[in-house]
C-alpha positions in Angstrom: 0.0 0.0 0.0 1.4 3.4 -0.9 0.9 6.1 1.6 1.5 9.9 1.2 5.0 11.0 2.0 3.8 13.3 4.8 3.3 10.1 7.0 7.0 9.5 7.1 6.7 6.0 5.6 7.3 4.5 2.2 4.9 1.8 0.9 3.6 -0.5 3.6 4.0 -4.2 2.6 2.2 -7.0 4.3 4.8 -9.7 4.9 2.5 -12.4 6.5 -1.0 -13.0 7.8 -1.1 -15.8 10.4 -2.3 -16.5 13.9 -4.8 -13.7 13.9 -2.2 -11.0 13.2 -0.8 -9.1 10.2 2.9 -8.5 10.0 4.0 -5.5 7.9 7.1 -3.7 6.8 7.6 -0.1 5.7 10.6 2.0 4.7 11.1 5.1 6.8 11.2 8.3 4.8 11.4 10.7 7.7 14.0 11.2 10.5 12.1 9.4 13.2 9.5 6.7 13.9 6.9 6.2 16.6 4.0 3.9 17.1 1.3 3.9 19.8 -1.8 1.8 20.2 -2.2 -1.6 18.6 -3.8 -2.5 21.9 -5.5 -5.3 20.1 -2.0 -6.8 20.3 1.1 -6.2 18.3 4.6 -4.7 18.4 7.3 -2.9 16.5 10.9 -3.6 15.8 13.7 -2.1 13.8 14.0 -3.9 10.5 17.3 -2.3 9.5 18.0 -0.5 6.2 15.9 2.5 7.3 12.8 0.4 7.6 10.5 -0.8 10.4 8.5 -4.0 10.9 5.3 -4.1 12.9 2.4 -6.4 13.6 -1.2 -5.8 14.7 -4.2 -7.8 15.6 -7.9 -6.9 15.1 -8.9 -4.1 17.4 -8.1 -0.5 18.3 -6.0 1.4 15.7 -2.3 2.0 16.0 -1.1 5.6 15.4 2.1 5.7 13.4 4.3 8.9 13.4 1.4 10.8 15.0 0.1 11.0 11.5 -1.4 7.8 10.3 -4.0 5.5 11.8 -3.8 1.8 10.9 -6.4 -0.7 12.2 -6.9 -4.4 11.7 -10.6 -4.6 10.9 -10.9 -8.3 10.0 -8.1 -10.8 10.0 -8.7 -14.3 8.5 -6.4 -17.2 7.8 -4.9 -15.8 4.6 -6.5 -12.4 4.2 -7.0 -9.2 6.1 -8.9 -6.0 5.9 -6.9 -2.9 7.1 -8.2 0.6 7.5 -5.6 3.3 7.0 -6.4 7.0 7.4 -5.0 10.2 8.7 -4.7 10.2 12.5 -6.9 12.5 14.5 
């Protein structure tokens, strides 16, 4: 998924869908990175090469870089519905 540059991320790529969670990777285009939320379960880790990997389960949205909201709406065995919109 391509997101606008103002969010500080390059394209977000889904790397796996399993166990009720979606794993994703994104290149960082800004100078920093922050994530809050994903209280439905999830985490974040540095993926090297100026990128970040993160995972989320269904539930409340995560806020990335205080600019983008990403929510796992429906996660099945091999498919997921994600809602991405400006935060706020």
